[in-house]
C-alpha positions in Angstrom: 0.0 0.0 0.0 1.4 3.5 -0.9 2.8 5.5 2.1 0.2 8.3 1.6 -2.7 5.8 1.8 -1.2 4.3 4.9 -1.0 7.7 6.5 -4.6 8.4 5.6 -5.7 5.1 7.1 -3.8 5.9 10.3 -5.4 9.3 10.5 -8.8 7.8 9.8 -8.7 5.2 12.6 -7.4 7.8 15.0 -10.3 10.1 14.2 -12.8 7.2 14.7 -11.4 6.0 18.0 -10.3 9.3 19.6 -12.6 12.0 18.3 -15.8 10.3 17.2 -15.4 7.4 19.7 -17.4 4.9 17.6 -15.7 1.5 17.9 -18.2 -0.1 15.6 -17.4 2.2 12.8 -13.7 1.9 13.6 -14.0 -1.9 13.3 -15.8 -1.6 9.9 -13.0 0.7 8.8 -10.3 -1.7 10.0 -12.0 -4.5 8.0 -12.2 -2.4 4.9 -8.5 -1.3 4.9 -7.1 -4.4 6.6 -3.8 -2.8 7.6 -1.9 -4.0 10.7 -1.5 -0.5 12.1 -5.2 0.2 11.9 -6.1 -3.1 13.6 -3.6 -2.3 16.3 -5.0 1.1 17.0 -8.5 -0.4 17.1 -7.3 -3.1 19.5 -5.8 -0.5 21.9 -9.0 1.5 21.9 -11.1 -1.6 22.5 -8.9 -2.7 25.3 -9.3 0.7 27.0 -13.0 0.4 26.7 -13.0 -3.1 28.3 -13.9 -5.0 25.2 -11.3 -7.6 25.8 -12.4 -10.4 23.4 -12.8 -7.9 20.6 -9.4 -6.3 21.4 -7.7 -9.6 21.3 -9.3 -10.4 17.9 -8.0 -7.1 16.6 -4.5 -7.6 18.0 -4.4 -11.0 16.3 -5.6 -9.4 13.0 -2.8 -6.9 13.4 -0.2 -9.5 14.4 0.8 -7.1 17.2 2.3 -8.7 20.4 3.6 -5.4 21.8 0.8 -4.8 24.4 1.2 -8.3 26.0 1.7 -7.1 29.6 -1.6 -5.0 29.6 -3.5 -7.7 27.8 -2.2 -10.4 30.2 -3.2 -8.3 33.3 -6.7 -7.6 32.0 -7.3 -11.2 31.0 -6.1 -12.5 34.4 -8.3 -9.9 36.2 -11.4 -11.0 34.3 -10.6 -14.7 34.1 -10.5 -14.6 30.3 -8.0 -17.4 29.9 -9.2 -18.7 26.5 -8.8 -15.2 25.0 -5.4 -14.8 26.7 -4.3 -18.1 25.3 -5.2 -17.1 21.8 -3.4 -13.8 22.1 -0.3 -15.2 23.7 -0.1 -18.0 21.1 0.1 -15.3 18.4 2.5 -13.2 20.5 4.8 -16.2 21.1 5.1 -16.7 17.3 6.4 -13.2 16.9 8.3 -12.6 20.1 10.2 -14.9 22.5 9.9 -12.7 25.6 10.2 -14.7 28.8 7.1 -12.9 30.1 5.0 -14.2 27.2 6.3 -17.8 27.8 5.5 -17.6 31.5 2.0 -16.2 31.0 1.3 -18.7 28.3 2.1 -21.6 30.7 -0.1 -19.9 33.4 -3.0 -19.4 30.9 -2.7 -23.1 29.8 -2.9 -24.1 33.5 -6.1 -22.1 34.0 -8.0 -23.2 30.9 
C-alpha cells in the first residue's frame, strides 16, 4: 500500500477512536482497509473500553504482540483465559519474551 494511503488510514482510525469514539465504525473501517497499524489502534481502543475479546481479535488481526503485559493483566483480572491463550499464542510466534512464555504456561494451566 502506498505510504500516503497508509498515513490516511492511520489518520482515519485515530479520528474514529479518539474523536468520534465509535468503535463499531472503527471496526468496519479496519475490516475495509485491513492494515496492521489500523487493527492495532483499534485493539488498543477496544482494550481501553474493556472490550477484551474484541481487542484480542483485533490484536491477532494486526499480528501485534507489543501490548502483551496489559492484555495479560486484564485477562487475568477477568478470568478470560481462553482469550489470553489465543493472544499469547500469536505473541509467542512473533516474540520470544520470557514474560510471554510464562504467561502462556499460566494461561494453559487455568483453561
